[in-house]
ZAMARGU-4260 file (C-alpha; in steps of 0.2 Angstrom, whole numbers, plus 5000, padded with zeros to 4 digits):
<rodrens>
0) 4583/5006/4958 | 4574/5011/4976 | 4556/5010/4966 | 4560/5022/4952 | 4546/5026/4941
5) 4548/5017/4924 | 4538/5021/4909 | 4531/5003/4913 | 4523/5008/4928 | 4518/5022/4924
10) 4507/5012/4910 | 4501/5001/4921 | 4497/5013/4936 | 4485/5022/4922 | 4479/5006/4917
15) 4474/5001/4935 | 4466/5017/4940 | 4457/5017/4923 | 4452/5000/4930 | 4448/5005/4947
20) 4439/5019/4943 | 4424/5007/4934 | 4423/4998/4952 | 4407/5001/4961 | 4418/4993/4978
25) 4431/5003/4978 | 4433/5014/4993 | 4452/5023/4993 | 4469/5015/4986 | 4483/5013/4994
30) 4500/5018/4985 | 4514/5008/4996 | 4529/5006/4990 | 4541/4990/4994 | 4558/4989/5001
35) 4566/5003/5011 | 4562/5017/5001 | 4543/5022/4994 | 4548/5028/4978 | 4565/5039/4972
40) 4557/5045/4958 | 4554/5045/4940 | 4568/5033/4931 | 4576/5048/4921 | 4589/5035/4912
45) 4573/5025/4906 | 4563/5039/4901 | 4578/5046/4890 | 4581/5030/4884 | 4564/5026/4879
50) 4557/5040/4876 | 4569/5055/4871 | 4582/5046/4863 | 4573/5039/4848 | 4564/5055/4847
55) 4583/5063/4845 | 4590/5051/4834 | 4574/5049/4820 | 4577/5059/4805 | 4562/5067/4807
60) 4562/5085/4805 | 4562/5097/4818 | 4547/5102/4819 | 4540/5084/4819 | 4551/5078/4835
65) 4543/5093/4843 | 4527/5085/4839 | 4530/5067/4845 | 4539/5075/4862 | 4522/5085/4863
70) 4509/5070/4861 | 4523/5061/4876 | 4522/5075/4886 | 4502/5076/4884 | 4500/5057/4888
75) 4513/5058/4903 | 4499/5070/4910 | 4485/5060/4908 | 4495/5047/4915 | 4495/5061/4934
80) 4478/5066/4930 | 4472/5049/4931 | 4476/5050/4949 | 4472/5069/4953 | 4452/5062/4942
85) 4450/5047/4954 | 4434/5047/4962 | 4437/5040/4978 | 4452/5045/4991 | 4472/5038/4985
90) 4485/5037/4999 | 4504/5036/4996 | 4508/5024/5012 | 4526/5033/5011 | 4540/5025/5021
95) 4561/5029/5019 | 4572/5043/5022
</rodrens>
């Protein structure tokens, strides 16, 4: 899927950055996609199937569903922030059309 970002990939990226931030020998990180494209962005189907569909189809009241979505948004922000708050440079080796 042209390196589309799935939930599993974001979890793994967060885990890697958590690990790398504790390593004294790391000076920089270079992201590189494999194949024809660097990344096509977020895998919307994966996110919908794994996050929003379970919430939408749950029998919980609307207010509780909203709190579940808020929790997921905060988790997503934590994943993005792990890149932004990294103590060393993060370089994206972007390629493709």
